[in-house]
N, C-alpha and C positions, 0 to 999 in steps of 0.2 A: 300563263304559261311561272310552275315554277323555277327553285333555283336546280334541281336535278335534272327536269326534264330541258332546261336549257346547257345543259354540262354534257348530259346523251349527246342531243342534236348538235349542238355544237358539233361531241364528236362522231359523232356518227357525216358530217356534211363535210367535216378533215380528213375522215377516210374513205369515203367516194372518191372525193378528187381526187389524192395520192395511188386511189389504184388507176384512172381513169390516166394521169398524169405515167406513171410505170409501165402503162401499155401503149403511152406513143412512144415513148423515146426511142425502142430498137424501131419498134417499124418504119417510125416517119422516119428515124435514119439508114435504115434497109432499102427504104423507098429512093429518099436522097441519092441516096452512092451509084442512084442505077439510075436515074432520072435523066435527063438528057434536051437538052433547051435551047435557044439565044442567048437564054437567060443565066445558063448556065446550071450545077446540080441541087445546088444552097436554094436561089431565089425565091425557087415557085412553090417550095414547099413552106419556107420563109411568110412569104405571102399570104399562106391559103391560112396559115397558125392564126397572124395575124387580122384577119379577118373571122375566121374564127370566136379567136379572143377575144379579142374588141364584144365582136357586138351582141359574146353572154357575157362576158363581166358588164355590160350595157343594162339587158335585161335578166342578169343579180336582182338591183334594185328595185323589178315590177314585180317580184316572186312575194304570188302571198298566199303561199305554203312551206310546208318544209321540202316539200314531194320538186316543189315549183323550184326550190333557192336550190334543194340537191341537187336538183338536176343541169339548173344552169353552170353551177359553180365546178358539174362531173366535165363537162362542155369548158367551161375558159380555161382549163386547167390541161389540157386536152390539145385545145388549140396553139395557148402559150408554149406548148411544151415541144410540140408541133414547132413553133414558130424556133423555139430555146436550140435544138438540137442540130439541126440545119448554125444552128451559129456557132458550137459551140464547134462543131470541125471545121472551121473557117478558118481555128490558131490553127491543126496541122495541114492543110492545104496551102494556105499562102502566106507564114511567117515560118522565119527560118528558127532552123532549133539555140541559134546561139542568142536570139529575142524576145522567146518566149515565156520567161520569168516577169520580162517589163509587162508582156502581156496583159501575162496573169493577174500579175501584182495592179494594171488598171480596171483588170475585167471583178477583184477582189472591190476595189475599191466601188466601182457602183454599186455591186451589190452593200457592201454596206451602204453609200449615202441607201440610196434604197430604201435599205431597212430603218436605217433612226425619221426618217423626213416619211412615211406613210403614214407613221402614227402618227403624225403630230399635223400630218396633212387630213387626216381619216376625218377626227375629231372636230374640225372647222364644220365641217357636213351629219355629227351627229345627228341631229334636227334637218336636216334634207340629204335625207339616205338615197334614193334613188337620181340625186344633184349629183350627188358621190360620186356614185358611179362611173354617170355617163362625164365626167368630165377625169376618173383615171384612164374609162375607154378610151377617149377623144386623145389622154394625152401619147400615150402608151401608142393609140396609134400614126401619130404623127414625128415622134419618134421612129416606129419602127417606117414606116413609109421613109423619111429620111436618110437614116442609113441604109437602106437599102439601093437609093439613086446615089448617094453617094459613095457607094460601096458598092459595086456591078463585077458580078459575077460574071466570067468570059466562057463564051460559046463556049459548049463541046458537044455536037447535035454529032460529029466528024471524033467523037471515041468509042470505040466498043464499050458495051451494057452489054453482060452478063443472063444469061436470062433467069429470069424471074415468074416463081412460078408459090404454090403451096408447101410445093417438099426443099425449095428453094431457101424460102424462109423457115422452115424449122430444121434445118440441118445449122443452117449458116446462126442461130440464136447461139448454137453449142462451138466450146471453144476449146482449144483441145489442149489441157495443160500442162502436158505434158512436154509440149512444145511453143510455150506458150505463158510459161510458168508467171512470167515479170509481173503479167497484164492481172494473173490470182495473185499475186503480192501485193499487187501495187490495188484492187481489191478491194482484196482484206485490212490491209491497213486505211482505206477513206473506212471503211464504213465500220468500222470500233473506234474511231475518233471522231466520226462526226457520232456513232448512237452515243457517247457516251456525253459528247455536246447540248445531248438533242434532254436527255435523260434532265443535265441541271438544267438544263436555259429553264424548259415549261416548267418545273414545281420552283421558278425564285421568288416566286411570294410566298411561298407557304414554306422555305427553307429559309426565309427572313419572318413568319411567324411563331415557328414555329417547332423551330428545330436554333434559332439566333433568341427567341422568345420577346418579342418587340406586338406590340395590336393592332389591328392588322389596319388606321390609321399609316400609324410611322412604317409599317413592315411596308404598303403601297411608297409611300417620297422615298424609302430611302430604297428601293431597288430600281427607281427614274431615278435620285442617286446616281448609283452603284451605273446603271450603263450610261449613264453619265460620261463620268473619268476612265470609265476603258477608255470610251469611244478616241483621246488622245493617242491609243498605248496600242491598238487594233490599224488605225490606220498607221501612222510610224511605223508597223512590224510589218505591212502590207510592203510598205513603203521603200522601205528600208530588202526586205531580205529576197525581193521577186530581183530586181538588178544585178543582189548582190551576188542572186547564185545563178547568172549571166556572165560576170564577171570572172569567179571565180572558177566558171564550167563544171559546175556539178550541181546534185539537188538534193540529193538524200542526205545528205548532212543538215542543212535548214529542215528539210520534211522533220528530221530523226529529235533534231534540237529540238522545232511545235511543236509537236507530240509529246515530248518527255517534260515540258515545261505544262501541258495538258496536262497529264498525270501529274507532275510535284502542286501543278495550286488547288487539286483538290485535296488532297494532305493535309490543307492551310487550316481549311476550318475546319476541322476533328480538333485539330493542338490546341484552336485560338478558336473555340466560337463565338464570337464579339463581333458586334459588326465590323471593327475595326479586319478579325478577322479577314471573315466574310469579305471586306473590300479588296484589300490582299488577294487571297486568291482567283476576284475577280477582275481587274486589272491583270497579272501574273498568266490566266484561264487565257483571257483577251487576242490578250503578247503572242500567244504561244500558240492559237486560232490563228491569227494572220496570219501568221509565217507562215505555217502551215497550208491555210486555203491560198498564199500566192505563189508557191510555189509548185501544191499540190499537180493541180491539172496542166501547168508544166512537164512537168513526170508525166502526167497521164501520157498524152502524148507523145512519149518516146518509148512509150511502150506496145500503141498498137500495135496490130499481127498486122493487121495488110494496111498500110493506104490506100487503097480503093474503099477500103469499108468501112473506114474514120468515120464519116458519120452513127454506121451503125454500134463501130462495137466499144463511143463513149456516149450511147442509147442508154446500153447494160453496163458502162462503167461508173456511169450516172447515178444507175439505178442503189450504188451506193452511200449516195451521199444524201436525197429524196427520200429512201427507203424507212432509213432509223426517225426520218423529222414524222413518221406514223408510227412506228412497233415501239422507239426510245417511254414515250412517255408511259405503254400501258408496264413497260417491264421494271421501270423506276415507280410506280404506285405497287406493282407485285412485292418486289423488293420492300420499300416501305412497310406497307401492310404484314407479310410477311416474321420482319427482324420489328415490327414495334414501334418504325419510327428513322427518321432523316440520314440518322448519324451511320447506318448503317448500307447507306447510299453513293459518300464518302468514298469510300471506300473498292467500292465496287467499282466505279469511271474509274478510280484511277489503276485501277486491274484492265479493266480493258483498255482504258488510252493508250497503257504505257502498250499491252500485245499490241498493240494499233501503233506504235513509235518504233516498236520494235523488227514488225514489217517489210520495215523501210530494206534491212540490213538481207534481206532471203534475195534480193535484187540486181542482178547479175549485169547487166546492159546497159543499164546505167550508171553513171559515178552519182 
């Protein structure tokens, strides 16, 4: 298989898996909101999703064709999104608003820790791919089961359940923007900031090579170094921003500052197209993104239209974070191709993220 085929096939697998995740989030959220059982509303969906995701992930390592790999990846993404959607609903279900910044901080640290450790652990199974998938599936299964056992949901069989039909499903996916304008402003802000972030993240190696002017080997080495030096700032921003938002009782200023820092960071390589300039940009960008991530989720839970449909609404708004990961690389490639280089990408990202940050100012029901 040549390099062009590998790139094409990887893009195909990622796109198909992303579609499965996008479908799962709102539909599973809707089902979870209407689930009545002795184990509560969230646990049954999470348990089913955990089983589907882990079995599919384990099977991925034994795929012998692109078609099998694509199907396994789609099933795994559907399963893990089935687990994740009710998991996010636990925050508005059980966490009081005054503590949601801290909760979001811990969730953000979990995401970044996984992002750092996963490539390292994955590389250790480079020549034992099927074993690596089995180990990953077993690890996720154990962690998921431990969470479900130690954090049981309450019996909700006595709670009234809304009707469930195709018409109800279709109608529930529409949220009136006139009555719930804040929901859409949060969606827009998250979408634009995540889109800008992923537009740069996916092309970091090529930017270092083609825009900064380094050789392939040196560009890869610098890229790894940039990831390493940006991690402390991300963790620090996450640890500070979430608890700070709880202490001052305000979400919007921190989300705004985080988004504006991302926008500012993308302008540095234009003025200083060197490795130090790129390093400074990366550090500031990850600090801004850390602050944004740690508070944005808490902000989201406070603009949900209806507490009784929290999982479904979170599934819808999470599309603003997952969809950019799919379309941002395509948009970035179009900009680079149209303008003949990565110099045009930075002002485009700066504009997107600035607009995303400013969207928070339109929110009226949360300070």
